[in-house]
C-alpha positions in Angstrom: -27.2 -16.1 12.8 -24.6 -18.0 14.8 -21.3 -16.3 15.9 -18.2 -17.8 17.5 -16.1 -15.4 19.7 -12.6 -16.6 20.4 -11.2 -14.3 23.0 -9.1 -15.0 26.1 -9.9 -11.7 27.9 -13.0 -13.0 29.7 -14.4 -9.6 30.5 -14.4 -8.6 26.8 -15.6 -12.1 25.8 -18.6 -11.7 28.2 -19.3 -8.2 27.0 -19.3 -9.3 23.3 -21.5 -12.3 24.2 -24.1 -10.2 26.0 -24.1 -7.5 23.4 -24.4 -9.8 20.4 -27.1 -11.9 22.1 -29.0 -8.7 22.7 -28.8 -8.0 19.0 -30.4 -11.4 18.3 -27.3 -13.5 17.5 -26.6 -17.0 18.9 -23.2 -16.7 20.4 -20.6 -19.4 21.4 -17.4 -18.4 23.2 -14.0 -20.1 23.3 -11.1 -18.7 25.5 -8.1 -20.5 23.8 -7.0 -20.9 20.3 -7.2 -24.7 20.6 -10.8 -24.6 21.7 -11.6 -22.0 19.1 -10.2 -24.1 16.3 -12.1 -27.1 17.4 -15.4 -25.2 17.7 -15.0 -23.5 14.3 -14.1 -26.8 12.7 -17.0 -28.8 14.3 -19.8 -26.2 13.9 -21.0 -24.1 11.0 -20.8 -20.4 12.1 -21.9 -17.4 10.1 -19.0 -15.4 11.4 -16.0 -16.0 13.7 -14.6 -13.1 15.9 -11.0 -14.2 16.5 -8.4 -12.5 18.8 -4.8 -12.8 17.6 -3.1 -13.1 21.0 -4.5 -16.4 22.4 -3.2 -19.2 24.6 -2.7 -22.6 23.0 -2.7 -21.5 19.4 -2.4 -17.9 18.2 -5.2 -16.4 16.2 -2.9 -16.5 13.2 -2.5 -20.2 13.5 -6.2 -20.8 14.1 -7.1 -18.9 11.0 -4.3 -20.6 8.9 -5.5 -24.0 10.0 -9.2 -23.2 9.3 -8.4 -22.2 5.8 -6.1 -25.2 5.3 -9.1 -27.4 6.3 -11.3 -25.8 3.8 -13.4 -23.8 6.3 -14.2 -20.4 4.6 -16.3 -18.9 7.4 -15.9 -15.1 7.5 -13.3 -14.2 10.1 -13.1 -10.8 11.9 -9.8 -10.6 13.7 -9.2 -8.6 16.9 -5.9 -7.5 18.3 -4.4 -5.2 20.9 -1.6 -4.5 18.4 -1.7 -1.6 16.1 0.4 -1.9 13.0 0.0 -2.3 9.2 2.1 -5.5 9.3 -0.3 -7.2 11.7 -3.2 -6.3 9.5 -1.3 -7.5 6.4 -0.5 -10.8 8.1 -4.1 -11.3 9.0 -5.3 -10.6 5.5 -2.6 -12.8 3.9 -3.8 -15.8 6.0 -7.4 -15.3 4.9 -9.0 -12.9 7.4 -12.0 -11.0 6.1 -11.9 -7.9 8.4 -9.8 -6.5 11.2 -10.4 -4.4 14.3 -7.8 -3.0 16.8 -8.6 -2.9 20.5 -10.2 -0.8 22.0 -13.1 -0.6 19.5 -16.6 0.6 19.4 -19.3 -2.1 19.7 -21.3 -0.2 17.2 -18.5 -0.4 14.7 -18.0 -4.1 15.4 -21.7 -4.7 14.8 -21.6 -2.8 11.5 -18.5 -4.9 10.4 -20.3 -8.1 11.3 -23.4 -7.2 9.4 -21.2 -6.3 6.4 -19.5 -9.7 6.6 -22.9 -11.5 6.9 -24.2 -9.7 3.8 -21.0 -10.6 1.9 -21.2 -14.3 2.9 -18.4 -16.9 3.0 -15.3 -16.0 0.8 -14.6 -17.9 -2.3 -12.0 -20.7 -2.4 -8.5 -19.1 -2.5 -6.6 -19.0 -5.7 -3.7 -21.4 -6.3 -0.3 -19.9 -5.2 2.3 -20.1 -7.9 5.9 -19.1 -8.5 7.2 -20.3 -11.9 6.0 -23.8 -12.5 5.6 -24.5 -8.7 2.0 -24.5 -7.6 0.4 -25.0 -4.2 -3.4 -25.3 -3.8 -4.3 -24.3 -0.2 -7.8 -25.8 -0.4 -6.9 -29.1 -2.1 -3.7 -29.4 -0.1 -1.6 -30.3 -3.2 1.7 -29.2 -4.5 3.0 -29.6 -8.1 6.1 -28.8 -10.0 4.8 -28.6 -13.5 2.7 -31.7 -13.9 4.6 -33.6 -11.2 2.8 -33.9 -7.8 5.0 -33.5 -4.7 4.2 -35.1 -1.4 4.9 -32.9 1.6 4.4 -33.3 5.3 2.0 -30.9 7.1 4.9 -28.9 8.4 6.6 -28.7 5.0 3.3 -27.7 3.4 2.8 -24.9 6.0 6.4 -23.7 5.4 6.0 -23.7 1.7 2.7 -21.9 1.8 4.1 -19.2 4.0 7.0 -18.7 1.7 4.8 -18.6 -1.4 2.4 -16.1 0.1 5.4 -13.8 0.6 7.3 -14.7 -2.5 10.1 -12.3 -3.2 10.3 -11.0 0.4 13.2 -11.5 2.7 12.0 -13.5 5.8 14.0 -14.0 9.0 14.1 -17.4 10.6 12.2 -16.1 13.6 9.4 -14.7 11.4 9.1 -18.2 9.9 9.0 -19.8 13.3 6.3 -17.3 14.4 4.0 -18.0 11.5 4.6 -21.7 10.8 4.9 -23.3 14.2 2.4 -23.2 17.1 2.8 -20.3 19.5 3.7 -22.6 22.5 6.0 -24.8 20.5 9.6 -25.0 21.8 11.3 -24.2 18.4 14.4 -22.3 17.5 15.8 -21.0 14.3 17.7 -24.3 13.6 14.4 -26.0 12.9 13.8 -23.6 10.0 17.1 -24.6 8.5 16.2 -28.3 8.8 12.8 -27.8 7.1 14.2 -25.6 4.4 16.5 -28.4 3.7 13.7 -30.9 3.5 11.7 -28.6 1.1 14.7 -28.1 -1.2 15.2 -31.9 -1.5 11.5 -32.2 -2.6 10.7 -29.1 -4.6 14.1 -28.3 -6.1 16.7 -31.0 -6.1 14.7 -33.4 -8.4 14.0 -30.6 -10.9 17.3 -28.8 -11.0 15.7 -25.6 -9.7 16.7 -23.3 -6.9 13.5 -21.7 -5.5 14.5 -21.0 -1.8 17.3 -18.5 -1.7 19.5 -18.2 1.4 20.1 -14.6 2.6 23.1 -14.8 4.8 22.7 -13.2 8.1 19.0 -12.6 7.4 17.0 -15.8 6.5 15.4 -16.9 3.3 13.5 -15.7 0.2 11.4 -17.7 -2.2 12.1 -16.8 -5.9 11.4 -18.1 -9.3 14.6 -20.1 -9.4 15.8 -21.2 -12.8 18.0 -24.3 -13.2 21.6 -23.5 -12.6 21.1 -20.5 -10.3 22.8 -20.8 -6.8 20.7 -20.9 -3.7 23.7 -21.0 -1.2 
């Protein structure tokens, strides 16, 4: 069984590599999100152990891009954070399990074996709100039967909004989840891309799917023709 460890704390990465190797696994290690994404895309692993706080690309972005590329390798996420929202974010993006540092190696090993028994997850379901549909695996978007062409950034933004349909999202939350960790992006970029999306998914159809929440951010709703979106 081959495992990829993506962890920037070299001491922890070395410990995991030695421990897993002693248990009979073949282990590869990457220390940045960029290297981890490349390795997980180029090689078929049985499980990926993925830290959230990584240089280059965050673990969230690595996981999101893996799923966007149709790579359904089981992913166990590691983080120094301890909060239900971090766990929810990980699962929303397609993580299969989650451990908070510090953790027991015995527990990690048990979680890995459970993931190996379970195998790769099934292709995710299509995300829908009203007649708006986004297929994460096929990378397609439709309004009813009409296909909609989006750029990669527009697709990522729409997928994030759809996964949290009905929730109020601040602009900085959107920046954190849709743009790379090291990108020099401010809240104004969100306004620009929301405008792009509205012109593609709403304006031609007379719908108002992305609602502006003044002083807060945005919320994706099942907007009917004629409803204001501010």
